[in-house]
C-alpha positions as CSV (number, residue, x, y, z in Angstrom):
1,M,38.9,21.5,23.5
2,R,36.1,21.1,26.1
3,K,37.9,18.2,27.8
4,F,41.1,20.3,28.0
5,I,39.2,23.2,29.6
6,Q,37.6,20.8,32.1
7,R,41.0,19.4,33.1
8,A,42.5,22.9,33.4
9,L,39.8,24.5,35.6
10,P,40.7,22.5,38.8
11,K,44.3,23.7,38.4
12,L,43.3,27.3,37.9
13,S,45.0,28.5,41.1
14,K,48.4,27.1,39.9
15,L,48.2,28.8,36.5
16,D,50.2,32.0,35.7
17,F,48.6,35.1,34.0
18,P,49.4,34.1,30.4
19,Q,48.0,30.6,31.0
20,V,44.8,32.0,32.6
21,Q,44.5,34.5,29.7
22,A,44.8,31.7,27.2
23,L,42.2,29.6,29.1
24,I,39.7,32.6,29.1
25,L,40.2,33.1,25.4
26,D,39.6,29.3,24.8
27,L,36.4,29.6,26.9
28,A,35.3,32.6,24.9
29,Q,35.9,30.9,21.6
30,E,34.0,27.8,22.8
31,N,31.1,30.0,23.8
32,E,31.2,31.9,20.5
33,N,31.1,28.6,18.6
34,L,28.1,27.4,20.5
35,E,26.3,30.7,19.9
36,V,27.1,30.5,16.1
37,V,25.7,27.0,16.0
38,L,22.5,27.9,17.9
39,D,21.9,31.1,15.9
40,S,22.4,29.2,12.6
41,M,19.6,26.7,13.4
42,T,16.2,27.1,11.7
43,D,14.5,25.7,14.8
44,G,14.0,28.0,17.8
45,V,15.5,27.1,21.2
46,L,14.6,28.7,24.5
47,A,16.1,27.4,27.7
48,A,15.2,28.1,31.3
49,D,16.9,27.3,34.6
50,T,15.3,25.5,37.6
51,E,13.5,28.7,38.5
52,N,12.0,28.9,35.0
53,R,14.1,32.0,34.1
54,V,15.5,32.4,30.6
55,I,19.1,31.4,30.2
56,L,19.3,31.0,26.4
57,C,17.4,32.3,23.4
58,N,18.6,31.8,19.8
59,K,17.8,34.0,16.8
60,A,15.3,31.5,15.4
61,A,13.2,31.6,18.6
62,E,13.1,35.4,18.4
63,R,11.9,35.1,14.8
64,L,9.4,32.3,15.3
65,I,7.6,33.3,18.5
66,P,6.3,36.7,19.5
67,L,8.5,37.9,22.4
68,T,8.2,41.0,24.5
69,T,10.6,43.9,23.8
70,G,13.8,44.3,25.8
71,D,16.2,41.7,27.3
72,V,14.5,38.3,27.8
73,Y,17.3,36.9,30.0
74,D,16.7,36.2,33.7
75,R,12.9,36.7,33.3
76,L,10.3,34.0,33.7
77,L,10.0,32.1,30.4
78,W,6.2,32.5,30.0
79,E,6.4,36.2,30.8
80,V,8.6,36.9,27.7
81,I,6.1,35.3,25.4
82,E,3.5,37.8,24.1
83,D,1.0,35.3,22.7
84,L,-1.4,34.5,25.6
85,D,-2.3,31.0,24.5
86,I,1.4,30.0,24.1
87,S,2.4,31.8,27.3
88,Q,-0.3,29.9,29.4
89,F,0.6,26.6,27.7
90,V,4.3,27.1,28.6
91,Q,3.5,28.2,32.2
92,G,1.4,25.1,32.7
93,C,4.1,22.8,31.4
94,L,6.9,24.3,33.4
95,V,4.9,24.6,36.7
96,N,3.6,21.0,36.4
97,Q,6.9,19.7,35.1
98,E,5.3,18.1,32.0
99,T,7.1,16.9,28.9
100,I,5.1,17.7,25.8
101,E,5.8,16.7,22.2
102,D,4.7,18.8,19.2
103,R,1.8,20.9,20.5
104,E,0.6,23.0,17.6
105,F,-0.4,26.7,17.7
106,S,-1.7,29.0,15.0
107,L,-0.1,32.4,14.6
108,P,-0.7,35.3,12.2
109,G,1.9,35.3,9.4
110,H,2.9,37.7,6.6
111,G,0.2,38.7,4.0
112,G,-2.6,37.5,6.2
113,N,-1.5,33.9,6.1
114,T,-1.5,31.7,9.2
115,R,1.7,30.2,10.5
116,I,1.6,26.9,12.4
117,L,4.1,26.6,15.2
118,S,5.0,23.2,16.8
119,I,6.3,23.5,20.4
120,S,7.9,20.8,22.5
121,V,8.9,21.0,26.1
122,H,11.8,18.8,27.4
123,P,13.8,18.8,30.6
124,L,17.3,20.3,30.5
125,V,19.5,17.5,31.9
126,Q,23.2,17.6,33.0
127,A,24.9,14.6,34.6
128,G,21.6,12.9,35.1
129,K,20.0,15.9,37.0
130,V,17.3,18.2,35.7
131,Q,18.8,21.7,35.4
132,G,15.7,23.4,33.9
133,N,13.7,23.1,30.7
134,I,14.1,23.5,26.9
135,L,11.5,24.9,24.6
136,H,11.9,23.6,21.0
137,L,10.1,25.6,18.3
138,Q,9.4,24.5,14.7
139,D,7.6,26.3,11.9
140,I,5.6,23.5,10.3
141,S,3.4,25.6,8.1
142,E,4.9,24.4,4.9
143,K,4.8,20.8,6.1
144,R,1.1,21.1,6.9
145,W,0.3,22.8,3.6
146,R,2.1,20.0,1.7
147,E,0.2,17.4,3.7
148,A,-3.1,19.1,2.9
149,R,-2.3,19.1,-0.8
150,L,-1.3,15.5,-0.6
151,R,-4.5,14.6,1.2
152,R,-6.5,16.4,-1.5
153,A,-4.6,14.6,-4.2
154,E,-5.1,11.2,-2.4
155,S,-8.8,11.9,-1.9
156,L,-9.2,12.7,-5.6
157,A,-7.3,9.5,-6.6
158,S,-9.3,7.4,-4.1
159,L,-12.6,8.9,-5.4
160,T,-11.5,8.1,-9.0
161,T,-10.7,4.5,-8.1
162,L,-13.9,4.2,-6.0
163,T,-16.0,5.6,-8.9
164,A,-14.4,3.2,-11.3
165,G,-15.1,0.3,-8.9
166,V,-18.7,1.4,-8.5
167,A,-19.2,1.6,-12.2
168,H,-17.8,-1.9,-12.7
169,E,-20.0,-3.3,-9.9
170,I,-23.2,-1.6,-11.2
171,K,-22.6,-2.8,-14.7
172,N,-23.3,-6.5,-14.0
173,P,-26.7,-6.1,-12.2
174,L,-27.8,-3.5,-14.8
175,G,-26.9,-5.9,-17.6
176,S,-28.8,-8.7,-15.9
177,I,-31.9,-6.5,-15.4
178,G,-31.7,-5.5,-19.1
179,I,-31.5,-9.1,-20.2
180,H,-34.6,-10.1,-18.2
181,I,-36.5,-7.1,-19.4
182,Q,-35.8,-8.2,-23.0
183,L,-37.0,-11.7,-22.1
184,I,-40.3,-10.3,-20.7
185,Q,-40.7,-8.1,-23.9
186,K,-40.2,-11.2,-26.1
187,M,-42.8,-13.1,-24.1
188,L,-45.2,-10.2,-24.5
189,A,-44.5,-10.0,-28.2
190,K,-45.3,-13.7,-28.7
191,K,-48.5,-13.6,-26.6
192,R,-51.0,-11.0,-25.9
193,S,-50.9,-11.9,-22.2
194,V,-48.6,-13.9,-19.9
195,T,-49.4,-15.6,-16.7
196,G,-47.9,-14.8,-13.3
197,D,-46.1,-18.2,-13.2
198,E,-44.3,-17.4,-16.4
199,I,-43.1,-13.9,-15.5
200,S,-42.5,-14.4,-11.7
201,P,-39.1,-16.1,-12.0
202,L,-37.8,-13.2,-14.2
203,L,-39.2,-10.6,-11.8
204,E,-37.6,-12.4,-8.9
205,V,-34.2,-12.2,-10.5
206,M,-34.7,-8.5,-11.3
207,N,-35.6,-7.8,-7.6
208,E,-32.4,-9.6,-6.5
209,E,-30.4,-7.4,-8.9
210,V,-32.1,-4.3,-7.6
211,D,-31.1,-5.3,-4.1
212,R,-27.5,-5.7,-5.3
213,L,-27.6,-2.3,-6.8
214,N,-28.9,-0.8,-3.6
215,K,-26.2,-2.5,-1.5
216,I,-23.5,-1.2,-3.9
217,V,-24.9,2.4,-3.5
218,V,-25.1,2.1,0.3
219,D,-21.5,0.8,0.5
220,F,-20.4,3.6,-1.8
221,L,-22.1,6.3,0.3
222,F,-20.6,4.8,3.5
223,A,-17.2,4.9,2.0
224,V,-17.3,8.5,0.8
225,R,-19.3,10.3,3.4
226,P,-17.6,11.6,6.6
227,M,-18.3,9.2,9.5
228,D,-20.1,10.5,12.5
229,I,-17.3,9.3,14.8
230,R,-18.0,10.2,18.5
231,P,-14.9,8.9,20.3
232,Y,-14.6,8.6,24.1
233,E,-12.0,7.0,26.3
234,S,-12.6,3.3,26.1
235,C,-10.9,0.0,27.0
236,L,-9.7,-1.6,23.8
237,N,-9.0,-4.9,25.6
238,C,-12.7,-5.0,26.9
239,L,-14.0,-4.4,23.4
240,I,-11.8,-7.2,22.0
241,R,-13.0,-9.6,24.7
242,E,-16.7,-8.8,24.0
243,L,-16.2,-9.3,20.3
244,L,-14.5,-12.7,20.8
245,E,-17.3,-13.8,23.1
246,F,-19.8,-12.7,20.5
247,M,-18.0,-14.7,17.8
248,Q,-17.0,-17.7,19.9
249,Y,-19.4,-20.2,18.2
250,E,-18.5,-19.0,14.7
251,L,-14.8,-19.3,15.5
252,E,-15.3,-22.8,16.9
253,Q,-17.2,-23.9,13.8
254,A,-14.4,-22.6,11.6
255,K,-11.9,-24.5,13.7
256,V,-10.0,-21.3,14.5
257,K,-8.1,-21.2,17.8
258,V,-8.0,-17.7,19.3
259,V,-5.0,-16.7,21.4
260,P,-5.7,-13.4,23.2
261,D,-2.4,-11.7,24.2
262,L,-3.7,-8.6,25.8
263,E,-1.4,-6.4,27.9
264,E,-2.7,-5.7,31.4
265,K,-3.3,-2.1,32.4
266,L,-3.4,-1.0,28.7
267,P,-4.0,2.7,28.5
268,R,-7.5,3.7,27.5
269,I,-7.8,5.3,24.1
270,M,-10.3,7.5,22.3
271,I,-12.5,5.3,20.1
272,D,-16.1,5.0,19.0
273,E,-16.9,1.5,20.1
274,K,-19.7,1.0,17.5
275,F,-17.4,1.7,14.5
276,M,-14.3,0.0,16.1
277,K,-16.3,-3.2,16.7
278,Q,-17.3,-3.2,13.0
279,A,-13.7,-2.7,11.9
280,I,-12.3,-5.5,14.1
281,L,-15.1,-7.8,13.2
282,N,-14.3,-7.3,9.5
283,M,-10.7,-8.0,10.1
284,V,-11.3,-11.2,12.2
285,K,-13.6,-12.5,9.5
286,N,-11.0,-11.7,6.9
287,S,-8.5,-13.8,8.9
288,M,-11.0,-16.6,9.2
289,N,-11.5,-16.6,5.4
290,A,-7.8,-16.9,5.0
291,M,-7.8,-20.1,7.1
292,P,-10.4,-22.3,5.4
293,K,-9.2,-25.4,7.2
294,G,-8.8,-23.7,10.5
295,G,-5.8,-22.3,12.3
296,T,-4.5,-20.0,15.0
297,L,-5.5,-16.4,15.4
298,V,-3.5,-14.2,17.8
299,L,-4.9,-10.9,19.0
300,S,-2.2,-8.8,20.7
301,T,-2.3,-5.4,22.4
302,R,0.7,-3.5,23.7
303,K,1.6,0.0,24.8
304,K,4.5,1.3,22.8
305,G,5.7,4.8,23.5
306,D,2.8,7.2,23.0
307,E,0.7,4.6,21.1
308,V,-1.4,1.5,21.6
309,V,-0.5,-1.2,19.1
310,F,-3.1,-3.8,18.2
311,R,-2.1,-6.8,16.0
312,I,-4.2,-9.4,14.4
313,I,-2.0,-12.4,13.4
314,D,-3.2,-15.5,11.5
315,D,-1.3,-18.4,10.1
316,G,-3.5,-18.7,7.0
317,E,-2.8,-18.6,3.3
318,G,-1.2,-15.2,3.2
319,M,-1.0,-12.8,0.3
320,S,1.3,-12.0,-2.6
321,T,3.1,-8.6,-2.6
322,E,0.8,-7.5,-5.5
323,V,-2.4,-8.4,-3.6
324,M,-1.0,-6.9,-0.3
325,G,-0.6,-3.6,-2.1
326,K,-4.3,-3.5,-3.2
327,I,-6.3,-4.9,-0.3
328,F,-7.4,-1.4,1.0
329,E,-8.5,-0.3,-2.5
330,P,-12.3,-0.1,-2.9
331,Y,-14.0,-3.2,-4.7
332,F,-10.7,-5.2,-4.8
333,T,-11.3,-8.7,-3.7
334,T,-9.8,-12.2,-4.3
335,K,-13.0,-13.9,-3.2
336,D,-15.8,-15.3,-5.4
337,F,-18.3,-13.4,-3.2
338,G,-18.4,-10.2,-1.4
339,S,-18.2,-6.5,-2.5
340,G,-14.5,-5.9,-1.7
341,I,-15.4,-2.9,0.3
342,G,-14.8,-4.4,3.8
343,L,-11.1,-3.6,4.3
344,T,-11.6,-0.2,2.6
345,L,-14.1,0.6,5.4
346,V,-11.7,-0.7,8.0
347,Y,-9.0,1.6,6.7
348,K,-11.5,4.5,6.8
349,I,-12.6,3.8,10.3
350,I,-9.0,3.5,11.6
351,K,-8.0,6.8,9.9
352,E,-11.1,8.6,11.2
353,H,-9.9,7.6,14.7
354,G,-6.5,9.2,14.1
355,G,-4.9,5.8,13.9
356,D,-2.9,3.9,11.3
357,I,-3.1,0.4,9.8
358,S,-0.5,-1.7,8.0
359,V,-0.1,-5.2,6.8
360,V,2.7,-7.7,6.4
361,S,2.1,-11.0,4.7
362,Q,3.7,-13.9,2.8
363,E,2.0,-16.6,0.7
364,G,1.6,-19.7,2.8
365,R,3.0,-18.1,6.0
366,G,0.1,-16.0,7.3
367,T,-0.7,-12.3,7.7
368,T,-0.3,-9.7,10.3
369,F,-2.4,-6.5,10.5
370,T,-1.0,-3.8,12.7
371,L,-3.3,-1.1,14.1
372,T,-1.8,1.9,16.0
373,F,-3.8,4.4,18.0
374,P,-2.5,7.5,19.8
375,I,-2.8,7.6,23.6
376,P,-4.5,10.7,25.0
377,Q,-1.8,12.9,26.3
378,K,-2.8,13.4,30.0
379,V,-0.2,11.4,31.9
380,Q,2.9,13.4,32.8
381,K,6.1,11.8,31.6
382,L,8.8,11.7,34.3
383,L,12.4,12.0,33.4
384,G,14.0,8.7,32.7
385,E,10.7,6.9,32.2
386,E,11.1,4.3,29.6
387,S,8.6,2.4,27.5
388,K,7.6,-0.6,29.6
389,T,6.9,-2.8,26.5
390,E,8.9,-5.9,25.8
391,W,6.8,-6.7,22.8
392,E,8.7,-6.8,19.6
393,I,7.4,-8.9,16.7
394,S,9.5,-9.2,13.6
395,D,8.0,-7.9,10.4
396,E,8.9,-11.2,8.9
397,I,6.3,-13.9,9.4
């Protein structure tokens, strides 16, 4: 229908009255269909022309966002919004020609509850030219409540797993201490006195086990307490280079060849360098342990959309699917030594930075850890700007 109307409009002067009448009826029907679709949406849509004046407002927008009374059309978009914070945000975006994704605002809801509104601002484009802007509104209150409930459930499950791991770890040194106390009691029962030389080896073992207990408790507290993360804009590439320089001798001794593949002009991200160094150090050492006879370790950084992606790729022993699913669980380890808390702390540090971590591995074919971090949203995105990354690594190793 739309193509028919577009073909008919240039010939309008040649049409007779019945044909013009039919064309107007078709246009009216087309417009009505568009209005029905827009008003049936659960998401709100507000559109403005190049002068930032409202040209479209659907029913969901009227319901989701507090608008001024009266006709909103042909008025400046930010002037029809009653909420001061949202109005100022929209004005700033439109005046500065910014594209913004999913900015969240809290609004009072029914019964004293708080509504969470997600607002996105996009250019309105026709035939490759910007004709104005679109405001996209979503009520994400239920989504955030579900996420909060899920986080609480996950926290409880993690705490249960962590507690079980701690109990298991504590059991062994406590058992050892108990046995050595019994040995000392037997020695005292046989003799009225014992020499320091006789009792010293037993006390030394007990001291070692107490140290083990202390380390378990310290790791446990580190895993469950909120971290004092103090992020600031930092250069991830610089941090990686510093860490590689610090570990150079250790990597050479382990016969591990490091291949830094760091993207130039990588955007700065918000990180706490102290904690991030600890996380990356743990992961590099984990990769070194997976290559006992040496190998190649690739450290790659790339900008991908609104994120910085950091990958640690080794060609070591790899992991089975079962092991891969458990590596971030507290006190899980496949080594004969170590507490099994290292990757749990890595996971916690990355999450505390608002990032994400995933792993892909196959036995005998190496492992890839992928870390993603959000880029601080300062830079304006121009229309038609594309992600400048060419970096695509298959999930198959």
